[in-house]
N, C-alpha and C positions, 0 to 999 in steps of 0.2 A: 438629447442625443437621439439620432435616428437609429431604429433597430436595423440590424443587418438582414439581408435576404434570407439567411438561415432561420430567422425567427418564425417564418411562416410554416416551417416543418414542425409538426407535433412530435414530441419525444415518444419513443417506445417505452412502455411501462412494464417492468418485470415484477410480477407479484409472486407470492409463495412464502415469503418470510412473515412471521407473526410479531416480530419485535424490531427495534431499530437496527438498521444495517450499519455496522461499525467499520468495515474495511472491504475493499474490492481490488482485484488486480487482474491483469491480463497475462496470457502466455505470449510467446513469440508467434510469428506468423508461419504457418505450414506452407508447403510447396503449392498447395491448391488455393492459397489466399485466405484460408480460414484461420481462426484462432479461438482460444477458449477464454472464459472469464470465470473467476471464482469469487464468491462473496462470503464474508463473515458476518454473523448476526448474533444479537443477544438471545435469540431463541435456541442457540446451541446447535443449529443445523446448517453448516456451511453448504452452499449449493454450487454446482458446476453448470455452466451454461455455454451455449454457442455465443461467441463474442460478437459476431456480426448481427445476429437477429435477436439475441437475448433469450432464445428458446431454452427451456429447462432441459438438462441432460440427466442430472441425478443429484441426490442429497447424500452427504456423508453423515452417517449415523454412528454415534458412539460417545460424543461429548455429553457431559451432565451439567453443563453450565454455559454461560455466555461465551461466545467465541469472539476474540478481539482482533485477530488478524488471520489472513489466509493468502498464500502465495504458491507459485509453481516452482518446480525445478527447471533447469535450463531447457530440458527437452520436454517438459510438461507431462512426463510420465508419472511424476509424483507431485503431490501437494502437501503443504505443511500448514498446520493451524495452531493457534495459541489460545488457551481457554482459561476461564475463571474456575474450572474444575481442577486446577493445579496440574494440568497436563498439557503437553504439546504432542500432537499426533501427526504422523506421516501416513499419507494415503496413496494407494494405487489409483490413479485417475481413470483407468480402464475398467477395473472391477469394483471400485468403491471400497475395497477392503482396507483395513488398518495394517500398515506395514510395521509400524513401531509406535509405542506410546511412552513418552518420557515423563516420569513423575517429578514434581517439584514440591516445594514446601509452601508455596503461595501462588497467587494468580499469575499466569503467564500472559503477557501482553503482546509479545511480538516474536516472530520466528522467521528464519530464512535459510535457504540452502547456499552452500558454497557455489560460486558462479559456474565453475567447470565441473558440474556434477558427475559427468561421465568418467572423469579422470580421478576425482577425489570425492568420496561419498561421505560428506559431513553436513551437518546442519547446526544452526545456532538458535538459542532461545534466551529470552530475558523478560523481566517483568517486575512485579512488586517486591521481590526479594532483593532488588537492586544488583543482582548478579548476572553476569554473562556466562553462558555455558556452551561448550562445543561438544557435539555428540558424533560418534562414529556410527554410521548406518550399517556397517558390516559387523558390528558387535551386537550381542544380545541387548535388548532394550533395558534389561535390569542392570547392565553394566554401568558404572559411574561415568560421568562426563569426562572426556579426555582433557578438557581444560575448564577451569572455573575461577572467576575472580569478581570482586566487587567493582561495579562499573559506574556507579552514580550515587548521589546523595538522596535521590528521590526515585520514584518509580520510573523504570525504563519503558517507554511506550512505543518506540520505533527503533528498528535496527536494519541496517543494510550490509550485505556482504558484497563489496564492490570489486574485489580482486582476491586472488588465492589467499593472501595473507592480510588483507586490509578490511576492517570492519568499522562501520560508523554507527554510533548509538545516540539517542536523544530522549528527552522525557521531561518530567516535572521540574527538574532542577534548572531548566532553561539552557542547558549546555548541549552542544553537539561535540561528540568526542570521537577522535580517530584512533584506532588501535592497530598495531602491527603485531601479528601473532609470532613473528620471528624474533622479537626482542624480549628481554627478560621482564622489563617493566610494562611492556605492551602499549601504554598510553603514549601517543605521539603528539597530540594537540587537543586542546579544549577551547571552544569558542562559545561565549555566552551571548545569547540572543535576547530579544525584547520580551519574551514570554514563554510559558510552558509549550512543549512541542508534542503533538499527538501523532503525527505521521510525517514520513519523509518519502521522497521518490527519487530514484536514480534513473536517468535517461541519457544515453549517449555521452557518458562520462561526466555528467553534471548532476548534482544533488539539489533538489528543490525542497524548501522547508517553509511552512507557515508558522509564524510565532508572533503572538500579539497582533498588532495592526501593521504587519509588514510581511513581505515575502522575500526570502533570501535564496540565492543560487550560488553554489560553490563548485569549484572543480573537485571531483570526487577523490582524486588521488593526491594532488599537491595542495589542496585546501584553499586555493586562491579564491578570494571573493569575486564572483562574476557580476552579481547584481544584488542590490537591496532596493525593493520597491515599497515605499510607504503607501498605506491604504487608509481610507477614511472609515474603515470598519475592521473588526477583529476577524481574521481568517483562521479557520480550523484545519484546512486541507488545501493543497495546491497540486496542480499537475501542469507540466510544460508540454505543449504540442511538439511532436517530433520535428517539425520545421523550425522550431524555436522562434516563431513569429508571434506567438500568443501563449497565454497561460490561463488556466481556469482555476477558480477558487470556490470553496464553500465556507459557510459560516454557521456557528451555533447561535448567532444572534438574530438570524432571519431565515427565510426559506428559499433563498435565491442562489442560483449558480451564476457567477459573473465571469465573463470572458474579457481579459485585458490584453492590450497590445504589449508585446514583450519589451519593445524598445522604450516606449513612452509611458507605459502604465495606464494609458487611457482605457476606460471601459468601452469595449466594442459591442457588448451584448449583455443583457440581463435576462436569464432564463428562469421562468416561473412555472412550476408544476408541483414541486414537493409541498407537503402539508405540515412540514416541521423542519427543524434545523438540518443542514447538510453536513454529514460527518466524514464523508470520504468521496474522493473524486479521482478519475484517471482517464487520460486519453488512451484510445486504442493504439496498438503498435503501428498501425498504418496511418493514424491521425484522422481517420474518416469519421470517428464518433468520439464523444466524451461521455463517460459513464459516471453517474453520481448516485450515492446511497445516503439515506437519511433516517431521521427519527420516525418517519411515517411507515417504515418497514418496506419501502419500495426502492427499486433501482430504476433510474431513468437513463435511457440512451438518447443523447442529443446529437443530431446531425452536425458535423463540424466542417464539412467541405461541400461545395456546390456539386451538382450532378447526381445521377442515380447511384444508389448504394444500398445493398441489402434490401430491406423492406421498403425503403424510400424510392419511389419511382419517379 
């Protein structure tokens, strides 16, 4: 396979973490074209960065254990993290201060805000307790969760809040589950995939999942299967380009980031710079770059489109 013209661009390397990077995500795009990136790491110190350049903005201090996930509210004024210290914390992204800290009885692996944060101030957490909890940000952090239920037979490692009342969870039991908060039973559907699920991504109404040696794409709301792409390796993470013309994967079995054609599944590029397995991957909201985080404690920003962009001239 011939390498694409993008392969000649060296990736930007974001250092600062001292242990494996477990998760990263981007904010939406601001009016000036900028956006933010947040990373979770086993060093317990999630970091905020300029999404275009990777420049460090600040470190959120307060966790006492590994941080497994980090994401933004819809307006990026808040961030939420899930940690091995049995807490999930909500942060003010402007001051870096802790807005709320929600105590759990075991490791928290994933957390997310309700999509329309400005109208309904709730967040969700899940993890090793196998429970899903909904928290009201307007109540004192010592107040109990407003909803709580058993959501899996194994650790819940990924959760998405895709609509005001719809949540998707996945984890070690190999099941993706759709929940409707308006119903008494809550569970709407459960789909078993080929392997345990570590992360999910929602983009433009579709949910992408890597499980075993396959990548799956579903409609986020009606659960319709959009695509199943078999791979010749085990993928641990996947991200779909905003154009839906390609997707990127990482694997715990090697150190490479692979770019695939969305329609055919063909490998378009193999990106090599990490010195350990790749745990997390995400395209930027404008699709101009792809960010990967790995066992080596670094974040790499890979150029995704031709032409000048950010620090690439």
